C-alpha positions in Angstrom: 109.0 90.8 98.9 109.6 90.2 94.9 111.1 89.1 91.8 110.8 87.5 88.8 110.3 84.1 90.1 108.1 84.8 92.5 105.9 86.7 90.3 105.3 84.0 88.1 104.1 81.5 91.2 102.3 84.2 93.4 100.7 86.2 91.0 102.5 89.5 91.0 105.6 91.2 91.8 105.8 93.0 94.7 107.4 96.6 95.0 111.1 97.1 95.6 111.8 98.4 98.8 114.9 100.2 97.9 113.5 103.6 96.2 112.4 104.5 99.6 115.7 106.0 100.6 117.0 108.5 98.3 120.4 109.0 100.2 121.1 105.7 98.8 124.0 105.3 96.5 122.8 103.4 93.2 125.7 101.4 93.2 124.4 99.7 96.3 120.4 99.6 95.0 121.3 98.3 91.6 123.8 95.6 93.6 120.9 94.5 95.7 118.4 94.1 92.8 121.0 92.5 91.0 121.7 89.9 93.9 117.4 89.3 93.9 117.4 89.1 90.3 119.8 85.9 90.8 117.9 84.3 93.7 115.3 84.0 91.7 117.1 81.4 89.9 119.7 80.0 91.6 120.5 79.6 95.2 122.9 82.1 97.4 125.9 80.0 97.6 126.4 79.4 93.5 126.4 83.1 92.9 129.3 84.8 92.7 130.4 88.2 93.1 131.5 88.4 89.6 127.6 87.5 88.8 126.6 90.4 90.8 129.0 92.6 89.2 127.8 91.5 85.4 124.1 91.6 86.6 124.1 95.0 88.4 126.8 96.7 85.8 128.7 98.0 88.6 132.1 97.2 89.6 132.8 94.1 91.4 134.9 96.2 94.4 131.8 98.0 95.3 130.4 95.0 96.5 133.4 94.9 99.6 133.2 98.7 99.8 129.3 98.5 100.8 128.6 95.3 102.2 132.3 94.1 102.9 131.0 90.4 101.5 128.3 88.8 99.3 126.5 87.6 102.7 126.7 91.2 103.9 125.2 92.3 100.5 122.4 89.2 101.1 121.8 90.6 105.0 121.3 94.4 103.1 118.6 92.8 101.1 116.9 90.8 103.8 117.1 93.8 106.2 115.5 96.1 103.8 112.6 93.6 103.1 112.0 93.0 106.4 112.0 96.9 107.3 108.4 97.4 105.1 107.3 94.0 106.7 107.5 95.3 109.5 106.1 98.8 108.7 103.4 97.0 107.3 102.4 94.9 110.5 102.2 98.1 112.2 100.2 99.6 109.9 97.4 96.8 109.7 97.4 96.6 113.4 96.3 100.4 113.6 92.9 99.5 112.7 92.6 96.2 114.3 91.0 95.9 118.0 91.5 93.1 120.6 95.1 90.8 120.9 93.7 87.8 119.0 92.0 89.8 116.5 95.9 91.5 116.1 97.1 88.4 116.6 95.3 86.7 114.0 95.8 89.7 111.4 99.6 89.5 112.2 99.9 85.8 111.5 97.9 86.3 108.4 100.0 88.8 107.1 103.1 86.9 107.6 101.7 83.8 106.0 100.6 86.0 103.0 104.1 87.9 102.8 105.9 84.8 102.8 103.4 82.8 100.0 103.8 85.9 97.4 107.6 85.9 98.0 108.7 82.2 98.9 112.3 83.2 97.8 112.9 85.7 100.5 110.9 83.5 102.8 113.0 80.9 101.8 116.3 83.2 102.5 115.2 83.8 105.8 113.7 80.5 107.4 116.3 78.1 106.2 119.4 80.1 104.7 120.9 82.5 106.6 120.2 81.2 110.1 123.3 78.5 109.3 125.5 81.1 109.8 126.7 82.9 113.2 126.8 86.4 111.6 123.0 85.9 110.9 122.9 87.1 115.3 124.7 90.1 114.5 122.9 91.6 111.2 120.3 94.2 111.1 118.2 91.3 110.0 117.8 89.5 113.1 117.1 92.9 115.2 114.1 93.1 113.0 112.7 89.5 113.5 113.5 90.7 117.1 111.2 93.4 117.1 108.6 91.2 115.3 109.0 89.1 118.1 108.8 91.5 120.4 105.3 92.9 119.0 103.5 89.2 118.9 105.2 89.0 122.4 103.5 92.6 123.6 100.0 91.7 121.8 100.1 88.0 123.7 100.2 90.2 127.1 97.7 92.7 126.2 95.4 89.5 125.5 95.9 88.2 129.1 95.4 91.4 130.5 92.0 92.1 128.9 90.7 88.5 129.8 91.4 87.4 125.5 94.0 84.6 127.0 93.9 82.5 130.0 95.9 84.2 132.6 97.8 80.8 133.8 99.2 80.9 129.9 103.0 81.6 129.5 103.5 84.9 127.2 106.8 83.7 126.0 105.8 80.0 125.7 102.3 80.8 123.6 104.8 83.8 121.7 107.2 81.0 120.6 104.6 78.8 119.7 102.7 81.1 117.1 106.6 81.3 115.7 106.9 78.3 115.4 103.7 76.9 114.2 104.1 79.7 111.7 107.0 78.8 110.4 106.9 75.0 109.9 103.1 75.7 108.3 105.1 77.5 106.0 108.0 75.3 105.2 107.1 72.6 102.7 105.9 75.5 100.4 108.9 77.0 100.6 110.6 74.2 99.5 108.5 72.4 97.4 107.6 76.3 95.5 103.7 75.3 96.0 101.3 77.8 97.2 99.2 78.3 99.7 96.1 79.4 101.2 97.0 82.0 103.9 93.2 82.1 105.0 93.1 78.6 105.4 96.2 78.2 106.8 95.8 81.4 109.6 92.0 79.7 110.5 93.7 76.5 111.1 96.8 78.1 113.5 94.1 79.8 115.5 91.9 77.3 116.5 94.9 74.7 117.3 97.3 77.3 119.2 94.3 79.5 120.3 91.8 77.0 121.0 93.2 75.5 124.4 94.3 79.5 125.7 91.2 81.6 124.4 89.1 82.5 127.3 85.9 82.8 124.6 86.9 80.4 122.5 
């Protein structure tokens, strides 16, 4: 998840995910990358399709051909980044044992990703949720899979005795999601960097202290 503003604020530019789909039309990729470039400079609502066309060098009509409209293009950009993040989560967890350690890794990776790419994080957490179309989008399906991953790890923790068995898995999942999002929001709104390691430690102590069997 990267662009020029994210690179300047987080220290490095994350690789774009679009090249990995070779069958994707070049024009579609160029439009997505152009929107990312513009999002580094201005908010989504102030970006016009004419600007996207100009920056991408692609005919404006192709926005409607590939994405139906500008917001469809935004959902495509977010979905591609979310796919990459989700795959990264699964890869991370392969080498981790124990439910609490898995949850810690997942929380840290989420915070680290959002810290490195605050523009996409801000769009995901603030911008798109205000529109009903988000809940019919591929991005939302990927977010639901992410939530399901957290829920399954919580259930694993209850089953193996790491988490108290009188805890609701669904409520604990919601507590994790809500805490992670709320602690990172100020950094997104005011474009400030965070320390993912320190934030993760505090979340673990605050959220898991009362429910972990051996903390």
